N, C-alpha and C positions, 0 to 999 in steps of 0.2 A: 505492500498500499504505499503510494508517494506522498510527500508532503503537500497537502492542498493549499492556498493562500489563506484560506479560512482558518486553518489549524494554526499556520505559521504567525498568523497575526494576533491569534489568541494566547500563542506562547510568548511571542514579542512582549504583549501588553503584561502578560503574568510576570515576566522577570523585570521590566521596567517598575513595576508597581510594588512589588516586593522583593527586598534584599536578600533574602536567604530561600532559596527555593529545592524542594527535594523531589522529584520524580522517582516513583517507586511502587512497588505493589503490595496493596493493602494500604494501612494507615499504622502510625507510630504505635497506636494502643494494641493494633492486630496485623503485625506484617505478614503477609502471604509468600515471603520468600525468605530464605537464609540471610543472604546478601542484604536485603532490605533491613532486615532485623537487625543486624551488625552495624548498619549504618546509622540507623534512626538511635542505637543506644550509644553510637559515639557523639553524634550530635546533642542528643538529651543530656550528656553529661556537661555540655558547654552554654546552650541555649535553651532558656526555658518556653520558648515557642519558636515557630517557624512555619513557613507555609510546606503544604504536602500535597499531592497530585498523585491519586490512585489510578494508576494507568491501565488496571483492569476493568475500571468503569468508563473509559474512554479509549476505544479499539485505533481512532485516528491519531489520538495524541500517543498512545504505545509505540506506534510503527513511526508515527512523523517526529517523535522526538530524537530518535535514532538518526535519522536523517538530518534534521535539523542542527544537530550538534556533530554529526558524523563519529557517534559515538556507539558501537554496535550493542551495548548490555545496558540493563537498569538493574539498579537504580542510577541516578545521575543527579550529582548534586550543583548547583549554581550559587553564586554568591556575586551581588551586583552585575547580575547578568552575565556573569563569566562562568565557563563550565570551569569545576575543579577535577570531577572524576566521578570513577565510581566508586563500589565498595572497597577494594583493594588500596585504592589511592587515599581514600578519606581515613582507612584505619592507620596507614603508613604515617600520613599527616598529623594524625591525633597523638599516635606513639611518639613521634619526634618532636610535637609542639608547634609545629606548623600550622595546623589547623585553627589552633587557637588565635594565630596572627593575622592569619586570612580573614577570621571574623572580627577583628579588632580586638580581643580580648589578652589580656596579660596573664601569663601562668602564675598564680597565685606561689608566694614565697612564705609558707608556712612552718612552723614547729608541730610536733606531735600532740595531738589535740586532747584533751581531757575526756574521756569517755567512760561512763559508769554502766557496767554489765552487771545487774542481780544475780545473785546466786544462783537463783532457781535457773534462770536463762543460761548463766554459764555452767551450769551442771546439765543440762540440756544440750548444748554445744559440744562438750566434752565427750557425751555419751555418743553425739553423732561421728565426731573426729575421731575417736580411739582405734578404729582400725584403719586410718586414712594419716598415718603420722606424718608421712612425708608432704601433704597435701597443705597451701596456707588457707586462711579463712580471709577473704576481702570484703571489706564494706564498703558500698558505693552509694552516693548521695547525689542524685542527679539535679539539674538546674531548676526543675519543677518540683523539687523537694522530695522525690521519691526514693526510699532505701530500700536497699536488699542486701544480703549476704550471701557469696556463694564460696565455693572450694574450688580453687584453682592449683596447678601445678607449680607455679613460679610466681615470684612477683617482680613487678619491673623495676628498673634500676633506681626510678627517682621515687619508689613507693614510700610512704610513711607508716610508721608503724605505732600502733597505741595499746595499752596495755589494762586489762582489768579483771579482777577476779580469776586470775589464771590463765587467762585468755588473749592470744595476741591477734591483733585485728591490722590487716594491710589496706592502706588506703591510697588511692592516686591523689595527686596535690590537689585537685579540684575538691573532692568529696572531703579531703582533711580540713580546707579552709571552712567546710559546712557543717562539721563534727564537733566542734568545741562545745562542752556541755551536754551532749547528748547521753541520754539514759535508753538502755536496751534491757526490755523485760518480756516475759512472753504471756500469752493469756490463752486461757482455754475456750474453746467454741465447741459446738456440736460437730462441726465438720474436723475438729481436731485442735492441736496445739500450734498456734502463730507466734512470731516475734511482735513485740510491742516498740515503736520508735518514739521517744519523746525529745523532740529537737528543739531548741529554744531560740536557734536561728532561723527556723522557718516563718513565713508568715502565718499569722492566725488563721484559722477556717472562715469561710464564709458564714456570715451570721444570715438567719433566717428571720425576715421581719414579716408581721402580720400584717395584713391590709388595713384593720384597725389602727395599728401604730402608724401606719403611711397616711392614715385619712387624719389623724390628730396631729401629723408633724405640718401636715398642708394646712389643716385648720388654725394651725398656730402661727402662720405665717412664716415658718422657716423656710429658708432657700434650700431646697433637695435637689440634689443633682440626681435624676430619675431618668432612665434610660429604657426605653422599650425597644427589644431586640427583635422584634416581629418585623413581617414584611410590611411594605406599605400598604398592599392590599388588604393585610388583616388589620392594619391600624383603621384603614377607611371605613370598616363596618363598626367598629368601637374602640374607643383608647380613654386613657387618664388624661385629663387635658394639661397637668402639669409634666407629662412624659415627654422626652427629646426622642425622636429617631435615633438608633445607634446606627448612624452612617460614618462616612468619613470625617465629616466635620466633628462627629462625636469623639471619633477615636483619636482626632487630632488635639481636642479639647481635654480628655483625660490626659495624654500624654503630656501636657503641660502642665498639669496638676502635681502636687506635693504628695508622696506616695500615702500620706495618712489621710488624705481627703477622702470624705466620707461619699460612697458611689454605691446607688440603689439601682437593681435591674430587675425588669420585669419580663414576661412574655405570656403565651396563653394559659400555661397552667404551671409554671415553675420549672421545667425541665431546661429550656435552651438558656433561659437567662441565669441559671445556676453555672452551664457551662462557661457563660461570658464571665461571669463572676471570678471562676477559677481560672480563667486565662488572665486576669489582673492580678490574682494572688500569686500565680507563677513568676510574674512580672515584679514582685515585691509591693503591692498594694496591701495595706493592711485594715482597711476598715470599710469592708464590703458587704453588701447584704441584698439577699435576693427574697423576693417577693413572694411569700408562700402563697400557692395557689392561682398566681396571677391575675390576670385580667379577670378571669372565670370568677375568681372569689371577691375580687373587688365589685363586679357586677352582682352578684348574690346575696353578698354581705355589707354593702355599702350602698350601691346605688339603689339597691330594692328598698332599703331602710330609710333611705333619703325620698324614696316616692312615697313610701307611706305616710311620712309627717305631714 
């Protein structure tokens, strides 16, 4: 399938409007090939967010991007419109530190972080690693504040070690810079035992705001930065008067604000707005709110009550 003018123009516009773009199979949450999974794992260590295109959803792009770049495989990473390369190149650049430089990031220069592993968690780790004494336990904290631990045969030359309760952890410099003060415990669930990470460096979770609390804020005349993440077509049928459409202008406004500014998001029922708020949480914003139930709850609980008065 050759690259048609429409597909070329769409790729041009995408690369012009977004600084970092990854053409991949699947999504960062659910990669559909091992190469895409490895590439997103590397990017996730450095960036809290970036644009991805699932080429499995767009056959024209899946074949067209290969002709566009004169690069035969997927994934393909672009930064500022320039092709960086595929999986192997991205991983090599990550290992050498060159990828951070391309993305405009300075490699952290950090000492061993202070990490507290509960004795219960330490016992679980020791039991799981007893028959693999040569393996190293790696702790990774990505730029979106996702935590994971896994066993690997070796540690990178620049790995930083932290010790607690007789357990030695190996961290890359990026993870080490995010780990100071981290507590690790375990939690029993119906599905089994899982590790729980309490990281004081991570932005606080997104708060849930009831429609009653939102209505009271507006009634008091407070200046509420409320963003409606629905489409223009959805807004045409019903909307909260004080809500701004979450468009490019709104995104530029948010980018210009201090990271502790109160930001409130709503959608139809609360799902999409939660995702929008999580996007800004990964960017380091710390005063985020999602309207529970979205505009459906607003209509049922606020507008209906007002109509009866």
